N, C-alpha and C positions, 0 to 999 in steps of 0.2 A: 511478479515472479520473474526470475532471470531468464533471458533468452540465450540459447546456444546455437551454434552452427557446426556441423561436422562435414568433413569431406572423406570419401571412401572410394574404394575400387571393388567392383564385383568380380566374380570368377572369370567372366568373359572380357574383362578389361575396361568396362564402362565406368566412367567417373560419376559418383553420386554425391550430391550436396543437398542438405536439407536443414531447415531451421526447426527448433523445437524448444519447449519450455520445461524447466525442471526446478525443483526447490533449491538445489545447490549443485555445485560442480561434481560433488561425489555422487549424487543421485543421477546426474547426467551421464557420468561414466558408466554407472550400473545399467542404465537404459541402453547405452550404446553397446555394451558387452552382450546384452541380451539380443539386440538387433543384429549384431555381428554374427552370432551363432545361428540365429533363425534364418537370415537372408544370405549368409556366406559373404559378408562384406568385410573387406580389410580396411579398418579405420586408419586414415592418414593424419587427420588433425581434428581437434576439438577447440573451438573458440567461444568465449563468452562475450556478449554484447556489453559494452561499457559506455559511460558518458565521457566525452572529451570536451575540453574547453579550447576554443580557437580564437585567433586574432587574424583578421584578413583586411585587405583594402582593395579598392578598385579605382583605376585611372587617377591615382594621386589624391583621392579623397581621404577623409579622416578614417582611421582604423575602426573596424567593426568587431566587437567581441560577442561571443555567444557560446552555446552548448549544443552538442548533438550526439546522439547515440551512434555508435559504430563498432565494428568488430576489431578493426585495427586503425592505427594512426595513418598508415599509408592510404587506406581506402578512403578515409575522410578527406585527406589532402587532395587526392585525385578528384573526388566529387566536387570539392570547392573550386578547384582549378578549372573543372569542366564547365562550371557556370560563370566563369570569368573573373574569379577572385585571385588576387596574389596572396598567397599564404605566408603570414609572418610567423605564426606559431600554432602548433597543435599539441596538446598534452593531455594525458588522462586526468580526470578529476579525482583527486585523492579522497575527498569526503563528500558523499552524496546524502546529506541529511535532509530528508523530505518532510520530517515531522509526522505528527499523527493527524488522523481525520476525525473530527468531533462528531458526536451523534447528531447534533443539529445540522451539520453539513450534509450528512447522509440523508436525514429526513427531508431536508430542503431539495436535494437532488431527486429523490423518489417522488416527492409531492409535485414538483414542477414537471417531472416527466409525465405523471398521471394527468395533470391539467392540460399539458400540450397534446397528449395522446387523444384526449377528448375533443380537441380542436381538429382532429384528423391529420395532424402533421406526421410525415414519415419519421420513423424512429431514428434513422441515421441523421436526419436533419436536426432532430431534438438533441441528440448527443453532441453534434457539432456546435449548436447554439449554447448549450450548457457549459461545454468545455471552454468556450471563449469567455464566459462570465465568471467562472470559478477561479478564485485566487489561490486556493490550496494546491500546491504543486503535486502532491501525492494523489489527490482526488482527480485533478486534471489529467495526470498521466494514466490513471486507472480508466477514466472515461474514454480517452483516446485508444487504449488497449482494447476495451470492450467494442468500440466502434470498428476497429480493424479486424478483430476476431469474428464479429458478426458478418462483415463483408467477405471474409474468407470462408464463410459457410460452416463455422464450427457450431457444435451443439450448445444449447443454452447452459446445460449443466457444466460443461467444460469452460465456457466463457465466464460465468459468474462464480463457479466453484473455487477458482483460484484466488478470488478476492474476498473470501470469507472473513479474513482478518479485518477488513474494512466494513463490510455490510453486516457481518454476523451470519451464522449458519442458517437461521430461518429465513432471513431476508434474501440471502444469496439463493436459497432453494426456491423461494417464491418468484424471484426475478427470472430464474432459469425456466420456470414453468410458463411465465408470461410470454417468453419469446416463442413458445410453441402453441400457446392458447389462441382461441378465436377472438378474445377480447383483452388485449393487453392493458387497456386503460383501467378496467375493473380490478385486475390483479395488482397493478401498480397502486391503485387507490387503496385496496385492502392492505397492502404491504406498508404504505405510508401511515395508515391509521394504526397498525400494529406497532410500528416504530415510535410513533408519537405517544401512544399509551405506555409503551415500555419505558421511554425516556421520562415521562411524567411520574411513573411508578418509582423509578430509581431516584429521581429528584426528591420525591416525598419521603422515600426511605432514608436518604441521606439527612434530610431535615429532621426526621424523627429520631435519628441517632445522635444528633448534636447535643441535646440536653443530657441524656444519660452519659455521654462521653465527658462532658464538662463536669458532671457530678462525680464520676469515677476519678477524674484527675484531681478534683478538690479533695476527695477522700484520701487518695494516695499522698497528696501534698501534706494533709493534716497528720497522717500516720508518720510520714517521714519527719515532720517537724517535732512530733511528740517523741519519737524514738531518738532523733538526733540532737534535740535541744532540751526538752522538758525532762526526760528521764535522766540524763547526765546531771542536770542542775539539782534534781530531787535527790539523786544519790549523793551528790556533793554536800547537800544540806544535812543528810543523815550522818555523814562522816564528821561534819563540823560539830554537830551537837551530840555526837557519840550516841546516836540512836540505833539500836540493834533490834 
């Protein structure tokens, strides 16, 4: 979910700045309008966090390229210069195609989390470990976001609810319960079993639909061949032999 930042001024002249998440910039503006009326805040600016591509170097070494989220190009340039880099280029990334997260990847994440929780590892360490091993960019980013939100003290429903498009509604709900339950490992284990059975059911359903689909295509092809070839040939024979 996109992250936004707004700056505003209260009636007594104090500057307010806060980050928040919203489904789109339109929704973010609606939320700000509501906040502005409720808290009597005059909104000065609204910025959306974006991904920037950069090229930097240090002490005459080879250039280093990478990507980083930031609100503005200038902020990222200052941050890179502050840690000792000479900035060659910073520009917004035009296309951020993260791809989809497969069901198997979600099941693997939940299953490994359950196994590591049984080993009494702290959940924040589990998230850090799994994020390092996961290659899917979208899932990696999601895990980092979950880790950050939990550190910020957000409620489980808010943390996992915004990732329903990845985990699914039921799994997101169960994981949100796990964060407040007395036994996270059991909830994660139950969720992993549900996801595995659901994936197996869908797989078997797809297999069972293959044969009827092939049969239907064969029937359609036969009808089209009959209508497009056999019927005209038959009609032509009737005309040739003057058969009425």
